[in-house]
C-alpha beads as a LAMMPS data file, in Angstrom:
LAMMPS data file: protein, C-alpha beads

93 atoms
92 bonds

1 atom types
1 bond types

-500.0 500.0 xlo xhi
-500.0 500.0 ylo yhi
-500.0 500.0 zlo zhi

Masses

1 110.0

Atoms # bond

1 1 1 -40.016 77.996 -35.296
2 1 1 -43.525 78.823 -36.434
3 1 1 -44.368 78.362 -40.076
4 1 1 -46.632 80.515 -42.197
5 1 1 -49.342 77.852 -42.006
6 1 1 -49.321 78.004 -38.213
7 1 1 -49.481 81.805 -38.223
8 1 1 -52.495 81.989 -40.557
9 1 1 -54.291 78.859 -39.376
10 1 1 -57.074 80.780 -37.587
11 1 1 -57.457 83.550 -40.185
12 1 1 -60.459 83.714 -42.528
13 1 1 -60.276 82.251 -46.051
14 1 1 -60.023 85.731 -47.578
15 1 1 -56.774 86.394 -45.680
16 1 1 -55.390 83.046 -46.838
17 1 1 -56.303 83.910 -50.441
18 1 1 -54.531 87.279 -50.167
19 1 1 -51.501 85.470 -48.753
20 1 1 -51.463 83.069 -51.725
21 1 1 -51.805 85.971 -54.178
22 1 1 -48.751 87.614 -52.594
23 1 1 -46.831 84.311 -52.623
24 1 1 -47.462 83.835 -56.346
25 1 1 -47.034 87.454 -57.461
26 1 1 -44.574 89.009 -55.027
27 1 1 -45.127 92.531 -53.732
28 1 1 -48.386 94.142 -54.837
29 1 1 -50.454 97.221 -54.069
30 1 1 -53.878 96.847 -52.512
31 1 1 -55.483 97.644 -55.871
32 1 1 -53.421 94.936 -57.594
33 1 1 -54.384 92.426 -54.893
34 1 1 -58.063 93.264 -55.490
35 1 1 -57.581 92.630 -59.219
36 1 1 -55.743 89.320 -58.731
37 1 1 -57.983 87.946 -55.982
38 1 1 -61.325 89.329 -57.222
39 1 1 -62.187 90.171 -53.623
40 1 1 -63.734 93.521 -52.656
41 1 1 -61.492 96.390 -51.541
42 1 1 -62.906 96.211 -48.030
43 1 1 -62.265 92.466 -47.785
44 1 1 -58.685 92.864 -49.036
45 1 1 -58.052 95.726 -46.610
46 1 1 -59.337 93.628 -43.698
47 1 1 -57.268 90.619 -44.828
48 1 1 -54.126 92.754 -45.082
49 1 1 -54.734 94.170 -41.593
50 1 1 -55.069 90.652 -40.192
51 1 1 -51.956 89.424 -42.034
52 1 1 -49.946 92.398 -40.772
53 1 1 -51.127 91.745 -37.218
54 1 1 -49.904 88.147 -37.596
55 1 1 -46.517 89.466 -38.863
56 1 1 -46.907 87.596 -42.143
57 1 1 -47.142 90.646 -44.421
58 1 1 -45.271 93.936 -44.269
59 1 1 -46.196 97.282 -45.789
60 1 1 -43.758 99.536 -47.645
61 1 1 -44.001 102.655 -49.771
62 1 1 -44.856 101.983 -53.412
63 1 1 -42.207 104.034 -55.235
64 1 1 -44.100 104.691 -58.513
65 1 1 -47.026 106.189 -56.554
66 1 1 -46.317 107.228 -52.960
67 1 1 -50.059 107.439 -52.243
68 1 1 -50.195 103.643 -52.362
69 1 1 -48.521 100.986 -50.264
70 1 1 -46.663 97.888 -51.393
71 1 1 -47.536 94.710 -49.508
72 1 1 -45.166 91.747 -49.439
73 1 1 -44.451 88.667 -47.390
74 1 1 -42.319 89.097 -44.290
75 1 1 -42.165 85.480 -43.124
76 1 1 -38.830 84.016 -42.083
77 1 1 -37.555 80.849 -43.704
78 1 1 -36.528 77.711 -41.830
79 1 1 -33.049 79.045 -41.000
80 1 1 -34.433 82.139 -39.279
81 1 1 -33.568 84.590 -42.046
82 1 1 -36.052 86.622 -44.007
83 1 1 -36.110 86.015 -47.729
84 1 1 -34.420 89.378 -48.327
85 1 1 -31.609 88.568 -45.898
86 1 1 -31.110 85.201 -47.577
87 1 1 -30.881 86.871 -50.994
88 1 1 -28.483 89.494 -49.666
89 1 1 -26.303 86.715 -48.231
90 1 1 -26.198 84.992 -51.618
91 1 1 -25.261 88.270 -53.303
92 1 1 -22.403 88.803 -50.851
93 1 1 -20.923 85.327 -51.302

Bonds

1 1 1 2
2 1 2 3
3 1 3 4
4 1 4 5
5 1 5 6
6 1 6 7
7 1 7 8
8 1 8 9
9 1 9 10
10 1 10 11
11 1 11 12
12 1 12 13
13 1 13 14
14 1 14 15
15 1 15 16
16 1 16 17
17 1 17 18
18 1 18 19
19 1 19 20
20 1 20 21
21 1 21 22
22 1 22 23
23 1 23 24
24 1 24 25
25 1 25 26
26 1 26 27
27 1 27 28
28 1 28 29
29 1 29 30
30 1 30 31
31 1 31 32
32 1 32 33
33 1 33 34
34 1 34 35
35 1 35 36
36 1 36 37
37 1 37 38
38 1 38 39
39 1 39 40
40 1 40 41
41 1 41 42
42 1 42 43
43 1 43 44
44 1 44 45
45 1 45 46
46 1 46 47
47 1 47 48
48 1 48 49
49 1 49 50
50 1 50 51
51 1 51 52
52 1 52 53
53 1 53 54
54 1 54 55
55 1 55 56
56 1 56 57
57 1 57 58
58 1 58 59
59 1 59 60
60 1 60 61
61 1 61 62
62 1 62 63
63 1 63 64
64 1 64 65
65 1 65 66
66 1 66 67
67 1 67 68
68 1 68 69
69 1 69 70
70 1 70 71
71 1 71 72
72 1 72 73
73 1 73 74
74 1 74 75
75 1 75 76
76 1 76 77
77 1 77 78
78 1 78 79
79 1 79 80
80 1 80 81
81 1 81 82
82 1 82 83
83 1 83 84
84 1 84 85
85 1 85 86
86 1 86 87
87 1 87 88
88 1 88 89
89 1 89 90
90 1 90 91
91 1 91 92
92 1 92 93
């Protein structure tokens, strides 16, 4: 199983910073990522594109403002479940 570190190993530092911002803060909009990371909008957009291409980040609709997207981690844990599936399994038990 590949880990997050292996997936982002060859990505630029800006993409790794965006990944860390999402790890620490959960799902964020692109504007919120810009505020937390202090990177430019263009740099954040490029980093998000690269992270999505590596299947590390997924994009959803941001409910409070449908013009924006919500970005969150989509990496599987060591048992092969996504974090959401693991939480759903706990809720069902």
